[in-house]
N, C-alpha and C positions, 0 to 999 in steps of 0.2 A: 085663396090659399092654394087652389089647384094650379093657378098660373105660376106661383112661386115654386111649388114643388116640381112642376114640369121644367122650369128654367134650371133648377138645381140638378135635376136628373139629366137634362140635355147637355149640361156642362160637365157631366161626369164627376160631380162634387163628392159623391160617396159610393160605397159598395155596401150592400146589405150582407152582413156576415154573422156568424155565430160568435157570441162574446166569449173570448178565452176565459178560463176559470181564474186566472191571476189578474184580470183587468176589471175595472169598474166603468160602466157607461155613464156618461154625463147627460143630464136631462136637457130638454129644449122647451121653448115656448114660442107662441105667436105674438108678434107686435103689430098693431094695426094703426093705420093712418088714413085720414081722409084728405084727398087732394082737391083743391078748389080752383075754379076758373077765375079770371080777373073780376067778373061781375058778382062773385060770391057764390055762384051755383056750384053744386058738387060735380067735379069732373070724373072722379073714380075713387074707388076704395083700394087701398094697397095693404098687403100683408107681407111681413118678413118673418122668416123662421130664424130664431137666434138660439145659440147654445148657451147654457147657463155656465158661462166661463168662470164665474166666481167659485165654482166647485172644483176647478182644476187644481192640481198640486204641482208646484214648481219642481222641475227635475224629473217628474214622472209624466205629466201630461203636456208639458211645454218647457222650453229652456229660455225663451226670450219673448218679448212682446214688441211689436212695432206696428204703427198705424200711420201710413203716409198721408198727410193732409197739407193743404196749401194754407199758408197764413194769410189773413185778410190784407195785411200790408203788401204782400207779394202780389196779390190779385189787383189791388189798387194801383200799384206801380205798373203792372202789365197793361191795365186799362188806360193809364195816363200816357204811356208810350204809344199805344195803339191810337189814341185820340190825336196825339201830336203828329203821327205819321199817316193819318187818315186811313188806317187799316180797317178792314171789315172784321168785326168781332162776332163770332157765332157761339152760341151756348148749346150744349147737348147733355143728355142724361144717359149714362152708360149703365144699363141694367146688369146687376151682378158683377160690377167691376172688381170687387174685392175677391172674386173667385179666380182671378188670373195669376195667383201665386201658388207655389207648392209648399206644403208643410213638410218639415223634416221628421216630425213626430206622427205617430198613429194615434188618432183621437177616436174614441168610441162614444157614439151619441145614441141615446134612446130614440126610438121612432117618435115623430112629432105627435103631440096630443091630437087624437081624433083619427089617426091613421094606423094601419096595421101592416 
């Protein structure tokens, strides 16, 4: 959890502020996942801090939703072309890739459980 918080802070994801009287803070929670090696042994434990977005109100906390994702058929087509052209294909994992966009809205979130 500390690794996740350090990454969020290093990216300037948030500022700790006093909640304005006319605003309501949205809660957050930790989501955990165990990553495994190919042989089934545990590689590492991961945690993600997520906001409880289902408590947001349209027009107040957000005006639109958008999550860019690649469709499986697009990935298959790209791999097929790469195979036909004998291209080298590399895979990488981008930590906190979703943090590279700016929000137009100001969202107030409560401190993560277990942190003050």
